[in-house]
C-alpha positions as CSV (number, residue, x, y, z in Angstrom):
1,X,130.7,133.7,111.5
2,X,127.8,131.6,110.3
3,X,128.5,128.7,108.0
4,X,126.4,129.1,104.8
5,X,123.5,126.6,104.7
6,X,124.4,124.9,101.4
7,X,127.9,124.4,102.7
8,X,126.7,122.8,105.9
9,X,124.4,120.4,104.0
10,X,127.3,119.4,101.7
11,X,129.6,118.8,104.6
12,X,127.0,116.8,106.5
13,X,126.4,114.4,103.6
14,X,129.8,114.2,102.1
15,X,131.0,111.1,104.0
16,X,127.8,109.3,103.1
17,X,128.1,110.2,99.4
18,X,131.7,109.1,99.3
19,X,130.8,105.7,100.7
20,X,128.0,105.5,98.2
21,X,130.4,106.1,95.3
22,X,132.3,102.9,96.4
23,X,129.1,100.9,95.9
24,X,128.4,102.6,92.6
25,X,131.8,101.9,91.1
26,X,131.5,98.3,92.3
27,X,128.2,97.9,90.5
28,X,129.6,99.2,87.2
29,X,132.5,96.7,87.4
30,X,130.6,93.6,88.6
31,X,127.0,93.7,87.2
32,X,126.9,93.9,83.4
33,X,123.7,95.1,81.8
34,X,123.6,92.0,79.6
35,X,123.1,89.8,82.7
36,X,119.4,90.7,82.5
37,X,117.7,87.9,80.7
38,X,114.9,88.2,78.1
39,X,111.4,88.3,79.6
40,X,112.3,90.3,82.6
41,X,109.9,93.0,81.5
42,X,106.8,91.0,82.3
43,X,106.0,92.9,85.5
44,X,103.7,90.7,87.5
45,X,104.9,87.3,86.6
46,X,105.6,85.0,89.5
47,X,108.8,83.2,88.7
48,X,112.1,82.4,90.5
49,X,114.5,85.3,90.9
50,X,116.9,85.9,88.1
51,X,120.3,84.2,88.3
52,X,122.9,86.1,90.1
53,X,125.6,87.2,87.6
54,X,128.8,85.0,88.0
55,X,131.0,88.0,88.9
56,X,128.6,88.9,91.7
57,X,128.0,85.4,92.9
58,X,131.8,84.8,93.3
59,X,132.4,88.2,95.0
60,X,134.0,87.6,98.4
61,X,131.8,88.3,101.4
62,X,134.4,90.7,102.7
63,X,133.8,93.0,99.8
64,X,130.0,93.0,100.4
65,X,130.5,94.1,104.0
66,X,133.4,96.5,103.4
67,X,131.3,99.7,103.0
68,X,128.9,99.1,106.0
69,X,131.8,98.1,108.1
70,X,133.6,101.3,107.2
71,X,130.5,103.4,108.0
72,X,130.2,101.7,111.4
73,X,133.8,102.4,112.1
74,X,133.4,106.0,111.1
75,X,130.3,106.2,113.4
76,X,132.3,105.0,116.4
77,X,135.2,107.3,115.7
78,X,132.8,110.2,115.4
79,X,131.2,109.8,118.8
80,X,132.1,112.1,121.7
81,X,133.6,109.2,123.7
82,X,136.1,108.3,121.0
83,X,136.6,111.7,119.2
84,X,139.2,110.5,116.7
85,X,137.5,112.2,113.8
86,X,135.5,115.4,113.9
87,X,133.2,114.7,116.9
88,X,129.5,114.7,117.1
89,X,129.6,117.9,119.2
90,X,131.8,119.7,116.7
91,X,129.4,118.9,113.8
92,X,126.4,120.0,115.8
93,X,128.2,123.3,116.6
94,X,128.3,124.0,112.9
95,X,124.6,123.2,112.6
96,X,123.7,125.5,115.4
97,X,125.8,128.3,114.0
98,X,123.4,128.7,111.0
99,X,119.7,129.3,110.6
100,X,117.3,126.5,111.6
101,X,116.2,124.3,108.7
102,X,112.5,123.6,108.6
103,X,111.6,121.0,106.0
104,X,110.0,117.6,105.9
105,X,111.3,116.6,102.5
106,X,113.5,113.9,104.1
107,X,110.4,112.1,105.2
108,X,109.6,111.2,101.6
109,X,113.0,111.4,100.1
110,X,114.2,108.3,102.1
111,X,111.7,106.1,100.2
112,X,112.3,107.6,96.7
113,X,114.9,105.1,95.5
114,X,112.7,102.1,96.3
115,X,109.7,103.7,94.7
116,X,111.8,104.5,91.6
117,X,112.8,100.8,91.3
118,X,109.2,99.6,91.4
119,X,108.1,102.3,89.1
120,X,110.8,101.5,86.5
121,X,109.7,97.8,86.6
122,X,106.1,98.7,86.1
123,X,107.1,100.8,83.1
124,X,108.8,97.8,81.6
125,X,112.4,98.7,82.4
126,X,114.0,95.3,83.1
127,X,115.7,94.8,86.5
128,X,117.1,91.8,88.2
129,X,113.6,90.7,89.3
130,X,110.0,91.1,88.2
131,X,107.8,93.8,89.8
132,X,106.2,91.3,92.1
133,X,109.5,89.9,93.3
134,X,110.8,93.4,93.7
135,X,107.8,94.2,95.9
136,X,108.4,91.2,98.0
137,X,112.1,92.1,98.3
138,X,111.0,95.7,99.2
139,X,108.9,94.3,102.1
140,X,111.5,91.9,103.3
141,X,114.2,94.6,103.2
142,X,112.2,97.1,105.1
143,X,111.1,94.6,107.7
144,X,114.7,93.7,108.4
145,X,115.8,97.3,108.4
146,X,113.1,98.4,110.8
147,X,113.8,95.5,113.1
148,X,117.5,96.1,113.2
149,X,117.1,99.8,113.6
150,X,114.5,99.7,116.4
151,X,116.5,97.1,118.4
152,X,119.7,99.1,118.2
153,X,117.8,102.2,119.3
154,X,116.5,100.4,122.4
155,X,119.9,98.9,123.1
156,X,122.0,102.1,122.8
157,X,119.5,104.7,124.2
158,X,121.6,107.6,122.8
159,X,120.0,111.0,123.6
160,X,119.1,113.1,120.6
161,X,120.8,116.5,120.0
162,X,117.7,118.4,121.1
163,X,117.4,116.2,124.2
164,X,113.8,115.2,123.5
165,X,114.3,111.4,123.4
166,X,116.8,108.6,123.8
167,X,116.4,106.9,120.5
168,X,119.0,108.7,118.4
169,X,121.3,105.9,117.4
170,X,121.0,104.9,114.6
171,X,119.0,107.3,112.3
172,X,115.9,105.5,111.1
173,X,115.5,107.9,108.2
174,X,119.0,107.3,107.0
175,X,118.8,103.5,107.3
176,X,115.6,103.5,105.3
177,X,117.2,105.7,102.7
178,X,120.3,103.6,102.2
179,X,118.3,100.4,102.3
180,X,116.1,101.8,99.4
181,X,119.2,103.1,97.5
182,X,120.9,99.7,97.8
183,X,117.7,98.0,96.5
184,X,117.7,100.3,93.4
185,X,121.4,99.8,93.0
186,X,121.0,96.0,93.0
187,X,118.1,96.0,90.6
188,X,119.3,98.6,88.1
189,X,122.9,99.4,88.8
190,X,124.0,97.0,86.2
191,X,121.8,98.6,83.6
192,X,123.1,102.2,84.1
193,X,125.4,103.7,86.7
194,X,123.1,106.7,86.9
195,X,120.4,104.7,88.7
196,X,122.9,104.0,91.5
197,X,124.1,107.6,91.4
198,X,120.6,108.9,91.9
199,X,119.7,106.4,94.6
200,X,122.8,107.0,96.8
201,X,122.6,110.8,96.2
202,X,119.0,110.8,97.6
203,X,120.1,108.7,100.5
204,X,123.1,111.0,101.2
205,X,120.9,114.1,101.1
206,X,118.5,112.4,103.5
207,X,121.3,111.7,106.0
208,X,122.7,115.2,105.6
209,X,119.3,116.8,106.3
210,X,118.9,114.7,109.5
211,X,122.1,116.3,110.8
212,X,121.3,119.8,109.4
213,X,117.9,119.8,111.1
214,X,119.5,118.9,114.4
215,X,117.6,115.6,114.6
216,X,120.7,113.4,114.8
217,X,124.3,113.3,115.5
218,X,126.8,112.5,112.7
219,X,127.5,109.0,114.2
220,X,123.7,108.3,114.1
221,X,123.6,108.9,110.4
222,X,126.7,107.0,109.6
223,X,125.5,104.0,111.5
224,X,122.0,104.3,109.9
225,X,123.6,104.1,106.5
226,X,125.5,100.9,107.5
227,X,122.3,99.3,108.9
228,X,120.4,100.2,105.7
229,X,123.0,98.6,103.4
230,X,123.3,95.5,105.5
231,X,119.5,95.1,105.6
232,X,119.2,95.0,101.8
233,X,122.2,92.7,101.5
234,X,120.6,90.2,104.0
235,X,117.3,90.4,102.1
236,X,118.9,89.6,98.8
237,X,120.9,86.8,100.3
238,X,117.8,85.2,102.0
239,X,115.2,85.8,99.3
240,X,116.0,82.9,96.9
241,X,115.3,80.4,99.6
242,X,112.2,82.3,100.8
243,X,110.9,82.6,97.3
244,X,111.2,78.8,96.7
245,X,109.2,78.1,99.9
246,X,106.6,80.7,98.9
247,X,106.2,79.3,95.4
248,X,106.0,75.8,96.7
249,X,103.4,76.7,99.3
250,X,101.3,78.7,96.8
251,X,101.4,75.9,94.2
252,X,100.2,73.3,96.6
253,X,97.8,75.1,98.8
254,X,96.4,78.1,96.8
255,X,93.2,78.4,94.7
256,X,92.8,81.5,92.5
257,X,89.1,82.3,91.6
258,X,88.6,85.0,89.0
259,X,85.7,87.5,89.6
260,X,83.9,90.2,87.8
261,X,81.9,92.7,90.0
262,X,80.3,95.9,88.9
263,X,82.3,96.1,85.7
264,X,85.6,95.4,87.5
265,X,87.7,92.3,86.9
266,X,89.6,90.8,89.7
267,X,90.6,87.6,91.5
268,X,90.3,86.0,94.9
269,X,93.2,84.0,96.3
270,X,92.3,81.3,98.8
271,X,95.1,79.7,100.8
272,X,94.1,76.3,102.1
273,X,95.6,75.6,105.6
């Protein structure tokens, strides 16, 4: 008997969504909306990142890594070699029991939370950082995420369910989705819990689709979620120091020349080496 398609999607993404709820609840308790200072609505102003709320600054490191550590543990326990939980093979058997899913929506859905964060900032909705700082954090986060994911793929060389390559572990789509969701969560989770709900739901659906489309094993998706969360946590930890170096370098070595060409205003930035 075939498992209905909606049920298979829900079961594929349920573990990811449950882990996301842990982050969402933590945001509501530890990042109050009034921690956003006045003036954060100026979207392109270059200034130091906003101060971290005291409750977040004093949060033990253990609590920051609890969710990704749990996801990695679940990933290991879900592999065929360990088989403590429902194994990769068992989940794939459910996928193969139903009709083949043909959609590319996960290709764009994985980036949606990050685009939402930048879009909200451009519209004047205050986050923890200005639009420019969010864009820099976005670039740093995705660089870290892509680096970690690609290196793990080369190290593990896990064969994909369809047998077409050996770069299955971890899922890059899922890691990108959870990286973006964590960015949205950090910027706007203190303003409203629904920003975090939306971000992690999109990430969970992305991971579920990777399993339902037979592109990845369950363990690939769980590990990808962990890598994505860790990437964003690392980016937010390192960014204050990187920002200070950037502002210092720009202030001492940069010349900004305004321009007006064919009715369009602009500026040329020259960095003196």
